[in-house]
C-alpha positions in Angstrom: -15.6 8.3 -18.7 -15.5 6.7 -15.2 -12.9 7.4 -12.6 -11.5 4.2 -10.9 -9.7 4.4 -7.6 -7.8 1.5 -6.1 -7.7 1.4 -2.3 -4.5 -0.2 -1.1 -2.4 -0.5 2.0 -1.0 -2.9 4.5 -3.4 -5.5 6.0 -5.6 -4.3 8.8 -5.2 -0.5 8.4 -8.9 0.2 7.7 -9.1 -0.3 3.9 -12.3 -2.4 3.9 -13.9 -0.3 6.6 -13.1 2.8 4.5 -14.4 1.1 1.4 -17.7 0.2 3.2 -18.1 3.7 4.5 -17.2 5.4 1.2 -19.5 3.2 -0.9 -22.2 2.8 1.7 -22.1 -0.8 0.7 -21.4 -3.2 3.5 -20.2 -6.0 1.2 -16.5 -5.9 2.1 -16.0 -7.9 5.3 -13.9 -6.0 7.8 -12.3 -7.9 10.6 -9.4 -7.6 13.0 -7.0 -9.9 11.0 -5.0 -9.7 7.8 -6.3 -10.6 4.4 -10.1 -10.4 5.2 -10.5 -9.1 1.6 -9.9 -12.1 -0.6 -11.2 -10.8 -3.9 -11.2 -7.2 -4.9 -14.5 -5.6 -3.9 -15.8 -3.1 -6.4 -18.5 -0.5 -6.1 -19.6 2.3 -8.4 -20.6 5.4 -6.5 -22.3 8.6 -7.7 -20.1 11.7 -7.4 -21.8 14.2 -5.1 -22.2 17.6 -6.9 -24.6 20.1 -5.5 -24.7 22.0 -8.8 -26.8 19.1 -10.3 -29.5 19.6 -7.5 -29.6 23.3 -8.2 -30.1 22.7 -11.9 -32.8 20.2 -11.2 -34.7 22.8 -9.1 -35.0 24.8 -12.3 -35.6 22.1 -14.9 -37.6 19.6 -12.9 -36.2 16.6 -14.8 -37.5 13.0 -14.6 -34.1 12.0 -13.1 -30.7 13.3 -12.0 -27.7 11.4 -13.4 -24.4 12.0 -11.5 -20.9 11.2 -12.7 -19.6 8.1 -11.1 -16.4 6.9 -9.4 -15.5 3.3 -9.0 -13.8 2.2 -5.8 -11.8 -1.1 -5.9 -10.8 -2.5 -2.5 -7.7 -4.5 -3.0 -6.4 -7.2 -0.6 -3.7 -6.0 1.9 -0.2 -6.1 0.6 2.8 -7.2 2.7 6.6 -7.3 2.3 7.4 -9.7 -0.6 3.9 -9.3 -2.2 5.6 -8.7 -5.6 7.3 -12.2 -5.3 4.2 -14.0 -4.0 4.2 -13.3 -0.2 0.9 -13.0 1.6 -1.8 -13.2 -1.1 0.8 -12.6 -3.7 1.2 -10.4 -6.8 -2.2 -11.5 -8.1 -3.6 -8.4 -6.4 -1.1 -6.1 -7.9 -2.7 -6.7 -11.2 -6.0 -5.3 -9.8 -4.2 -2.0 -9.2 -3.1 -1.7 -12.8 -6.7 -1.3 -13.9 -7.3 1.8 -11.8 -6.4 5.4 -12.6 -5.4 6.5 -9.1 -4.3 4.8 -6.0 -5.8 5.8 -2.6 -3.2 4.5 -0.1 -4.8 4.1 3.3 -2.3 4.5 6.1 -3.1 3.9 9.8 -2.5 7.1 11.8 -3.9 6.2 15.2 -3.1 4.1 18.3 -5.3 1.3 19.4 -4.0 -1.6 21.3 -7.1 -3.6 20.4 -6.3 -3.5 16.7 -3.4 -5.5 15.5 -0.8 -3.9 13.2 1.0 -6.4 10.8 4.3 -4.6 11.4 3.9 -4.5 15.2 3.7 -0.7 15.5 2.2 2.4 14.0 4.5 4.1 11.6 2.9 5.6 8.5 6.1 6.5 6.6 7.4 2.9 7.0 4.1 1.5 5.9 4.1 3.7 2.8 7.6 2.7 1.9 6.8 -1.0 2.2 3.9 -0.7 -0.3 5.9 1.6 -2.6 8.8 -0.9 -2.7 6.4 -3.7 -3.7 4.9 -1.6 -6.5 8.4 -0.8 -7.8 9.5 -4.4 -7.6 6.5 -5.5 -9.6 7.2 -2.9 -12.2 10.8 -4.1 -12.4 9.7 -7.6 -13.0 7.3 -6.6 -15.8 9.9 -4.2 -17.4 12.5 -6.9 -17.5 10.2 -9.1 -19.6 9.5 -6.1 -21.9 13.2 -5.4 -22.3 13.8 -9.0 -23.4 11.2 -8.6 -26.1 12.5 -5.2 -27.2 16.1 -6.5 -27.4 15.0 -9.2 -29.8 13.0 -6.7 -31.8 15.9 -4.2 -31.9 18.2 -6.9 -33.3 15.7 -7.5 -36.0 15.5 -3.7 -36.7 11.8 -3.5 -35.9 10.5 0.0 -36.2 10.8 2.0 -33.0 12.3 -0.9 -31.0 15.7 0.8 -30.4 14.2 4.0 -29.0 11.8 2.0 -26.9 14.6 -0.2 -25.6 16.7 2.8 -24.7 14.0 4.4 -22.6 13.1 1.0 -21.0 16.7 0.5 -19.9 16.9 4.1 -18.5 13.7 3.4 -16.6 15.0 0.1 -15.3 18.0 1.8 -13.8 15.8 4.4 -12.2 13.5 1.8 -10.7 16.5 -0.3 -9.4 17.5 2.7 -7.4 14.3 2.4 -5.5 12.6 5.3 -7.3 9.1 5.2 -8.6 8.3 5.6 -12.3 6.3 8.8 -11.4 9.7 10.5 -10.6 11.4 9.4 -13.8 12.9 12.4 -15.6 11.7 11.4 -19.0 8.1 10.5 -17.9 6.7 13.0 -20.3 8.5 11.7 -23.4 6.5 9.9 -26.1 8.6 6.7 -25.6 7.8 6.5 -21.9 4.1 7.3 -22.4 3.9 4.5 -25.0 5.6 2.1 -22.6 3.4 3.1 -19.7 0.3 2.8 -21.8 1.2 -0.8 -22.5 2.5 -1.8 -19.1 0.3 0.4 -16.9 3.2 0.8 -14.4 2.1 0.7 -10.8 4.6 3.2 -9.5 3.7 5.7 -12.3 0.1 6.1 -11.0 -1.1 9.1 -9.2 -1.2 8.4 -5.4 -3.2 10.1 -2.7 -2.5 9.1 0.9 -5.6 8.6 3.1 -4.6 9.2 6.8 -7.0 7.0 8.8 -7.3 8.7 12.2 -9.5 8.4 15.2 -12.2 11.0 16.0 -9.8 13.3 17.9 -7.4 13.2 14.9 -10.0 14.8 12.6 -9.9 18.2 14.3 -6.1 18.4 15.0 -3.2 16.6 13.3 -1.6 14.0 15.6 2.1 13.1 15.3 1.5 10.4 12.7 -0.4 12.7 10.4 2.3 15.4 10.8 4.9 12.8 9.8 2.9 11.6 6.9 2.3 15.2 5.6 6.0 16.0 5.8 6.8 12.9 3.8 4.1 13.5 1.3 5.2 17.1 0.8 8.7 16.0 -0.3 7.2 13.7 -3.0 4.4 16.1 -4.0 1.6 13.8 -2.9 -1.7 14.8 -1.4 -2.9 13.7 2.1 -6.5 13.3 2.9 -7.4 12.9 6.5 -10.4 10.7 7.3 -11.8 8.6 10.0 -13.2 5.3 8.7 -15.3 4.9 11.9 -16.9 8.3 11.4 -17.5 7.7 7.7 -19.5 4.6 8.7 -21.5 6.6 11.1 -22.5 9.0 8.3 -24.3 6.2 6.5 -28.0 6.8 6.6 -27.8 10.5 7.7 -29.2 13.2 5.5 -26.8 15.7 4.0 -27.7 18.3 6.6 -27.3 15.8 9.5 -24.0 14.6 8.1 -22.5 18.0 7.8 -23.7 19.0 11.3 -22.1 15.8 12.6 -18.8 16.5 10.8 -18.8 20.2 12.0 -19.1 18.9 15.6 -15.9 17.0 15.0 -14.1 20.0 13.6 -14.2 19.1 9.8 -16.5 20.3 7.0 -16.2 17.6 4.4 -16.7 13.8 4.4 -13.9 11.5 3.3 -15.8 10.8 0.1 -16.0 14.5 -0.7 -12.3 15.0 0.0 -11.3 11.9 -2.0 -13.4 12.9 -5.1 -12.3 16.5 -5.1 -8.6 15.5 -4.8 -8.9 12.7 -7.3 -10.5 15.0 -9.9 -7.8 17.6 -9.4 -5.0 15.0 -9.5 -6.3 13.4 -12.7 -7.1 16.8 -14.3 -10.8 16.1 -14.6 -13.8 18.4 -14.8 -17.6 18.1 -15.3 -20.0 19.7 -17.7 -23.7 19.4 -17.6 -26.7 18.7 -19.9 -30.1 19.9 -18.6 -33.5 18.8 -19.9 -36.8 17.4 -18.9 -35.7 13.8 -19.3 -32.6 14.2 -17.2 -30.1 16.6 -15.7 -26.7 15.0 -16.0 -23.0 15.5 -15.3 -20.3 14.3 -17.8 -16.7 13.8 -16.7 -14.0 14.9 -19.1 -10.3 15.8 -19.1 -9.7 19.5 -18.5 -8.6 21.1 -21.7 -10.8 19.1 -24.1 -12.4 20.9 -26.9 -16.1 20.8 -27.6 -16.2 17.9 -30.1 -14.1 15.7 -27.9 -16.2 16.6 -24.9 -19.3 15.6 -26.9 -17.9 12.2 -27.6 -18.5 11.0 -24.0 -22.3 11.3 -24.8 -21.9 9.5 -28.1 -19.2 9.1 -30.7 -21.5 10.4 -33.4 -21.6 13.8 -31.5 -17.9 14.2 -32.1 -17.9 13.0 -35.8 -20.9 15.2 -36.8 -20.2 18.1 -34.5 -21.6 21.5 -35.8 -21.6 23.7 -32.8 -22.3 23.9 -29.1 -24.8 26.1 -27.2 -23.1 27.0 -24.0 -24.3 28.7 -20.8 -22.1 28.8 -17.7 -23.5 27.2 -14.6 -23.5 30.6 -12.8 -25.4 32.3 -15.5 -27.9 29.4 -15.8 -28.7 29.6 -12.1 -28.7 33.4 -12.0 -31.2 33.8 -14.9 -33.5 30.9 -13.9 -32.6 28.5 -16.7 -32.0 28.3 -20.4 -34.7 30.8 -21.6 -33.7 33.4 -19.0 -30.0 33.0 -19.9 -30.8 33.4 -23.6 -32.8 36.6 -23.0 -29.9 38.0 -21.0 -27.5 37.2 -23.8 -25.7 34.7 -21.7 -25.9 31.8 -24.1 -23.0 31.5 -26.5 -22.6 29.5 -29.7 -19.2 27.9 -29.7 -17.3 26.0 -32.5 -14.8 23.2 -32.7 -12.0 25.1 -31.0 -13.9 25.9 -27.9 -12.3 24.5 -24.7 -15.0 23.3 -22.4 -15.0 24.8 -18.9 -16.0 23.2 -15.6 -19.7 23.7 -15.0 -20.7 24.6 -18.6 -24.3 23.7 -19.4 -24.2 22.5 -22.9 -26.4 21.4 -25.8 -24.6 20.0 -28.9 -25.8 20.4 -32.5 -24.5 17.7 -34.9 -25.1 16.0 -38.2 -26.0 12.3 -38.1 
């Protein structure tokens, strides 16, 4: 169950530089001109989780397998992108395949770096992109409504209900509001519609405030304005410096954290993004620990044991008998599985057990 994050923003705000830094893969050309990313760059990155390293100290496995996160660097969007301006709406389709949007916004002054709108204004920049996402959703929804209208006339099952919610959503979008703020977004009809259309403006959004080094330790006026805007729409803001993130490449964990501390921050941009993305998408990790590998598995918070087992193999869910469970804290405190067993900290859980973040699990199942 991989997590996919689309990096979007206006041209020349630091998206490709951020992508290079976050993925430690210098394969996205960054240059001081718009549209330097022609095709979406993709990279799969291990999710840093210190708990895996601690488990490995006890188990001494052949390998450590982290959860992964996929970053997709999408070409810069401009006004009119939904109708083909700039590089056009081809790139909007790339966003549809991601679970979360990381919207990079420039929050620093530098006369040597061109801004496509002529000035630095993070709120304006956000609204330009948001408008394009909404317009693209309107275009797609109109096509769906045409189809649903024909189906409703033919009395197709569920067509009238779907048409009703689609028309209500269209009115909402035409008012310049995103699908994420639609009042009936939790209804079955909307969820079914969104599952099919993968509405751009319905996706979770996290704003990445790209600042200079001074902006890391203290919020500048642009970050303050962005946070005020984000607060009103219940969005998270992550502050990062793409230049600093690039400088972290090649440093050991200890060196990186010392460097970040000298700049007045404790976490890298990647750490902030992953932590926030997991929270926004309601994701957690459980672990399996053996001599072959110590591994993290990403699931949705609230999943019961059989469903959680399915991310290892579908057979585990179908033939689930029980799960042997030790909390991460107990596993570490008692020096591993045997110590936890002796201390009475290993539990046998059935089909109704809701898996917790950090559980160390072993599944019993019938083939």
